[in-house]
N, C-alpha and C positions, 0 to 999 in steps of 0.2 A: 370906874371910867368906862364909858361905852366904846366897845371895840367895833372898828369899822371893818367891813369884810373886804373892802378895797383901799388900798393906800395909793391915791393918785399921784403922790410925789415920789414914789419908788420907780426908778428908771427900769425899763425893760430892754433886754438885749434884742436888739433887731434881728440878730441870727435866729434866735428861737422863734421869734414871731414869723419870720419867712418859712422856717422849717414846719411850724405848724399850719401856716397857710397851704403849703404844698401837701402836708399830710392829710389835711381836710378836703382840699379842693382838686387837688392833682391837675394844676394848670398845664396844658399841654405845651410846654416850651419846646419840647422834641415831639412834632407831631406824629401820631399813630403809636406812640410808646406810653405806656402807663408810668405816670410819675411815681406811683408806689413802689414800682420795681426798683428804680435807682435809689429812692429815698430808703427802702428797706436795706438795701444792699450797703448804703452809706452807714445806716444806723448800726448793722451787724458789724461792720469793720470798726466803728467808733467804740462800740461796746467791748469788741475784743482787744482793742489797743488800750482804751482809757479805763474801762470798767470791768476788766476780766475778773477781778476778785469780789466783785460787788453785785453783779446782775443776778445771780442765783439768789441772793438773799431778798432782791427786790421781788422776783417771781414768788418766792415763799411768803413774804409778809404782805404783799398786795393781793394774794388770793388767785394770782394766775395759775399757780400750780394745781390748786383746787379746781379751777374752772376747766383746765386742760384734762384734768383726771376725770371729771364728770362728763365731759364731752367725749372721751374715749369709749365709754359704755354706749354713748349714743351711736358713734361711728361703727361699732362692733354690731350693735343690732341692726343698723340700717342694711348691712349686707344681707340679713335674712329675708325681707321683703323682696328684694331684688332676685334672690336665687328662687324663692317660691313663685314669684311671677313668671319667671322664665321657664322653670320646670313644670309647674302644675297648670299655669294659665296661658302659657304660650304668649305672654305679654311683653313684647319687646319694643321699645321706641328707639329712635335714632341714638347712635353712640355718643355724639356731641351733646345730646340732653343730659346723659349721665355725668359727663365731664363738667358741664355747666352747673349742675346741681350740687355736686360735691365740691367744685372748685369754689363756689361762693362762700362756703364754710372755711376752707383752707385759706383763701386770701384773707378773710378776717381774722383768723388765728395767727397768721404770719405777720400781718400788719400790727396786731396788738403786740405780739412777742417780741418784735423788733422796735417799731417806731414808739410804741406807748412806753415800753421798758426804757427806751433811750431818753424819752421826755422825762419820765420819773427821775431817772439817774442825773440829767442835767438839772432839774429843779434842786435835787440835792447838792450838786457841786455850786450851783449860783445861790444857794440858799434861799429858793423861792418856797414860799408857802403854798398850799393848794389855792388860796385866795389869788396869789400872783398867777398861778397856772390860769385860773379862770379870766383874769384880766388879759392874758396873752391871747387867750381864744377869742375874747372880744376885739382885740387889736386886729387879730386875722379877719374877723368879720367885718371891721372897718375897711380893711384893705379891699376885700371883695365888694363892699358897698360902694367904694371909690370907683371900682371898676364898672360896676353896674351903673352908676350915674354917668360916667364918662361915655359908656357905650349908648347910653339913653340920649345923650346930649349932643354927641359927636358921631355922626354916622361912620365916619372914616375908621373910628375906634372899633365899633361894633364890627365892621367888615373885616378888620385886622383879627379881631377875637374869633369870628366865625370861621375865617379861612384856616385859623390854627386848630379849632375844635372840630370842624366838620369832618365827618367819616366818608363823605360822598354818597350816603344813603339818601334816596328820594324822600322819604318820610322825615329824615333829619333837616332837609332844605326847607321843607314847610314849617317845621318847628323852629328852626333858626330865623326865618322870616318874621314870625309872630313873637317869639320871646328871645332867650338867648342874650340877655342884658348882664353880662359878667364874664368871668374867665374860669372855666371849671370843665373837667373831664365830663361829670355828671351834672346835668342841669334840669333834670326832671324831678321826680318824686324824691329820691334820695337827698337830692340839692335842698329841696323844700323842708325836709326833715332836719337838715343840718342847719341851714339858715334861719328856720324857725326856733331851734333849740338856742341858737346863739342870741337872737333877738329876746328869747324868752328868759334865758339866764340873765341878761341885762335887766329885764323887768323885775325879776324877783330880787335881784341884788339891790334894787331900788328902795327895798324896805330899809336900808341903812343909809343909802346915799341917793337922793332924789334925782341927781343928774343922770343916773343910769336909767331911769324911766324915759328920759328924754332921748337918751342915746338908743334905747330900744326901738323907738319909733323910727329913727334912722336906719337901724339895722333891719328893720321889717320891710324896708323898701325892697330888699332884694328878693325875698320871697314873693313879695306882691307883684314884680315885675316878671318873675320867672316861674314860680311854682305855689299854687294856691294851697298845697299841703302844708306849707310853712305858715300860712295864716291860721290854720286849724291848730297847730302846735303852739302858736302864740296865744291863742284863746285859752289853751290848757294853762299856759303860765299865768295869764291874768287871774284865772280861777285859783291857782295855788297862791298867787300874792294876796287875794282877798282872804283865803283860808288862813294865811299867816297873820295877818291884821286881827281876824276874829279870834285866833289863837292867843294873841297878845292882848285881847280885850281893848284894842285901840279905836275906839268909835270917832274920835275926833281926827285921828289919822286917816281914817277912811274918807272923811269929809275933804281933807286936805288933798289927798291922792285924786279924789274925784275932780276937784278943780284944776289939778295938774293934767289929768287925763283928758279932761274936757277941753283944755287948751291945745293939748296935742291932737286931738280929734279934729279941732277947727283947722289947724295948720294942715293935717293930712287931707282934709276934705278940699282945702284950696289947690293942694297938689293933685289931688284926684280930679278936680276941675280942669287943671291945666293939662293933665294926661288926656282928658276927654276930648280937648281939642288937638293935642299934639299927636297923641297915639290912640284914636279912637277904637281900632281894632283890639288893642291891648285892654282897654277898659271893658269892652263887650265880652272879651273871654274871661276876665276876672268876675264880671257880673254874673255870667252864666253858671261859673262854678259856684258862686256863693249862693245864688238863687236855688241850685239844686241841692246844696248843703242844708240850707235852712228848710227847704220843702221836706227833706228826710226827717230832720230833726222834729218838725211839727207833725209827722206822721203822714204827710203826703207823698204823692209820687213825684219823683224828679222828671221834668220833662225833656231834659236834655243835658249835655255835658257829661263829665266823667262819673258824677254821682248817679246819673241814669244808667250808665254801663255797669257801675259797681253794683247796683241793686237788682240787676238781672238775676233771674232765678237760676239760669244756666251757670253763673259765676260762683253759685254756692252749692252746686251739686257735689255730694261726697261719694265715695266708692261704697259698694253694697257688701253685704254678708261679713265674713270673716275678714276681708280686706280693709273694712272700716277700722278694725282694731289693730291689724298688723301692718297695713299698708301696702302699696302697689310697686314700690321700689323706683317709682318715678312721680313727677309732679304734673300738673296740667299747664304749666308755664312753658308753653311752646313745644310741648310733646306732640310728635306727629301721630294723627290718629285720634286726637282728643280736642274738645273744645278748649280753647284756651280761657285761663283765668289769672288775675293778678292777685287775688286775696290771699295773703300769707297764711292765714290758718287753715284755709282749704287746700292749698298746695302742700303744706307741712302733713295734713292728714293723708293726702294722696301718696306722699312720699314713705312715710314711716307709720301712719295709722295713730290712733289714739296713744298706744303704748309708747311708740318712739316721740311722739309730740310731748308727752309727759316728761320723758327723759330730757328732751332738748329745753323745754321751757323751765324745768326744774334746775338745770344748769345754770340759767340766767338768774333765777329767782335766788338761788343759793348765794351768788355774790352780791346781790342787792341786800339780802338778809344780813350778811356779814357786814357789809358797809353801814346799813342801819344800826346794828348793834355797837359798831365801833364809835359812833358819835353820839353826843347828847345835845349838840347844838342845833337849835330850832332852824337856822338858815341851811345848814348842811342838810337836815332832813328834808326840808322842803325842796332843795335842789334835787336831791336823790328822787323825792316822790314824783317831781315833774319830769326827770328823765324816764324813770319807769313807766309812767302813764303814757308819755310820748312813745315809747318803744310799743307798748301794747297796742295804742290806737294806730300807730303807723302799720303795724302788722295786718291791719284790715286792708289797708290800701295796697300794699305789695309785700313780698317776702322780707321781712325787716332783719332776720338774722343773716346779714350779709355785709360786705363792706360798702358803706355809704359815709359822707360827711357826717351825718348824725350818729351813726353807730360808733365812728372813730371817737367823737366827743364823749358819748355815753360810756363806753368801756373804759376809756382813759380816765375819765373823772372817777368813774366807781372804783377803779383799781387804786387810784390815788387817794381816795377817801379812806379806803381800807388800809392802805399803806401809812397814811399820815393822820389817821383818825384821832390820835390823842391830841393833835393841835387844837381841836374844838372843845375838848373838854376841860 
């Protein structure tokens, strides 16, 4: 009997859906307070009260302990370039930069240890499979999609969301006037990674249930309206989907999917035509980004937009001499006295050099390796491949090893795959 990766008839607990919605998007119900703080606190309390005897086994069996152990070497090493830069090169940037740089790692670690552990434990208690967890993530994406459509069609709803999300920054005001169709603390690149992954997961799951391909088109509206990065992530999912069909030698299936995708494209173009009239400035912004991306792919120079900025030589400048190998102890992401760059790989090399970057990236590759080894199921491997490629590509756009909606999904699912690997065998 053919096994379906999603059981649409199984009821999902609305509580866990809302929990994951908050975990991924941190909707600012309480203005100027990070939702991740109170969610992590809640998770810790629940773990100590309800799962005091089992949470350590989850850490061990999911690979979280191995991950933390690997990162410990990275953090110990990262102190070295900071010390050398101060003592030998008199290279010191503002103190807040060091707090921000280390903070992005610690926020990710705390959120995974608290929230992802709680999610896995709740899945155990509710007898959810990893397939059910993916379905819950899709439901959270649907909630965000509903928020996005409401904000697009009802100006009063967008005004309410913007009022709650706004930080009062002048740059934010411009951004919210152009985009911000949804309800989340982060609505830029990290938001695009997360919503692109959600739409991509739905696309890949369409290998077994074609309704999820149609759902993925709806989910794609969120990054379309807010972050073009999500469109790139979705393209990766399409490539993974085709790879899966070729893997199974399903030529006729490819033709069938082409018809479905073609129909979805026609519907999407009609919606895009509607946007051209209803929100012409939004369509112009999307077009500029896509034009720049395809220009770069074709080996041409991007004339404008974020791709033109990303391809500037100054954004790819690396430290010289020995500091290329050991790092400078700081990044170029907002460091005073240095030209800014968003590129994750460049910032990591500036921070800890080639040596530290190897330590950092190997800690991530190690858990993916454990997950790949745990499962034999093709769909599971395709999902993991999609998550890994998305992380690698996103690190070009900005520092990927940090807390974003996308990294929350990636690490939670990878640890769940390791923990529940035998389900797919």
